[in-house]
C-alpha angles and dihedrals in degrees: 000000000000090000091055092049090049091051092049091052090048091050094050091048094050092047090055090046090052090062090054105037126028094221111039120181107259118216109236089227089067091062091070125101088254092052093052092046092050091050091053091050091047091051092049091049092050091051092049097046102035101096094032088060092055096237116159115261092231091071095051102076095050091049093049091048089052091051092049091049089051090049089054093046095053098035113116109247114254091235092053092046092050091046090051091054091047091054091052128092092267096043097115091044089055091050092048091050091052090049092050091051090051098045099054097061091039090057090052091050090052093054094044095046092049093047092050093045091054091052096246090141096040140301119319127196126229095265092051091046091054092047091051088050090055091050091049093049093050093046092048090053094050092044090052092051091050092049091048091052090052091048096048091048093054131073122285092258095118103150137062114273093250137012115267133193113264144156114255090200091055090051091053092047091050089057091046092053092055099047097037094097089051092050092046093050091054092040092236125150113238112204128192127196112187122197124262091241105050109177110076142162114240147086107308098176094054091043093051092048092052093048091047093054092048093046093048091051091047092053092045094057099038119088100176139008121034149302120224130196111201132189106189123186110233093177137328093292105032134065127187112217120198140171113203127183134185093223129128095282129236124291107251088225092070101036091094091057096037095115096045113110088208118042143142114284120186090347096308116121125223102013106175116251093342124199110315096342099106095044092049090048089057091046091053092049091049093049092046091049087056090053102259143092129248112230133184137203121185141165129185109256092013102069135232135290125195116191145167138174122232131193103232113166115212117251133194115272113265134190108297110273120180115246112236110257117246109273099234089093101040125048116270128210112255 
């Protein structure tokens, strides 16, 4: 009880100080949940009893302004509140829920922007086509971040339970179909090089997701030239996959932290999911789950190349079966 009385006295004192000085010193005890609750109760009581007490109306607005300023001063910052929830037992569940809420409307925007850009609802002029390309690119980026958050918050079970026959060429073309509007908007050539031996046994969904992330990043950081996605036969059982861009290259100072989802950006430590970090973290997990290692080579002015080698035994051709599209564009189960 004494603690509550002390807080009430501190609140009343600070409210009076607020009417005198614009930046009163706020007691740290007032920043607690109890302090904020007491202020709300005090405000409600003042509103209820103001006229009953016979106080002049001219004094009411300054007092209420002082109370609102005090409410702002002791309110827990949104960033701190969100961080507190993230550190809790349900932190990742909260993050996953936010990502789900973000991804659903972004997926709808992707479909609608692409349909409009292709003239399915009527003719569009060049300016409208470019604007729709910008909308598609922005939505694809946000959708990819949301999907990556969901992936990184889940278990490490990133690949199908067992290898299945699939067409490598079809997997490459599925990636191309998704990022084509982004490439067209930036006027970049998107080149594909399929392997000589197409039908393989492996994990097409995980492979497509990794290549999609890498290709999206390559397009994002390339202003002119091209991006190429290559599947090169090393021998009958191994294929080297690579995504090469003609962008500006990666600063050597950040190469060592390239796969960290949280890293320093512009001198600030711990920025959440900065730049390409989260997407590359997912790519590395996908590639490792398929039994390989994601590598990078980059030079300023030359560009960047991400690559990995997979063991994909050849398999007899089967009736043509579509390869599932990478799930950055369509909702994934969580």
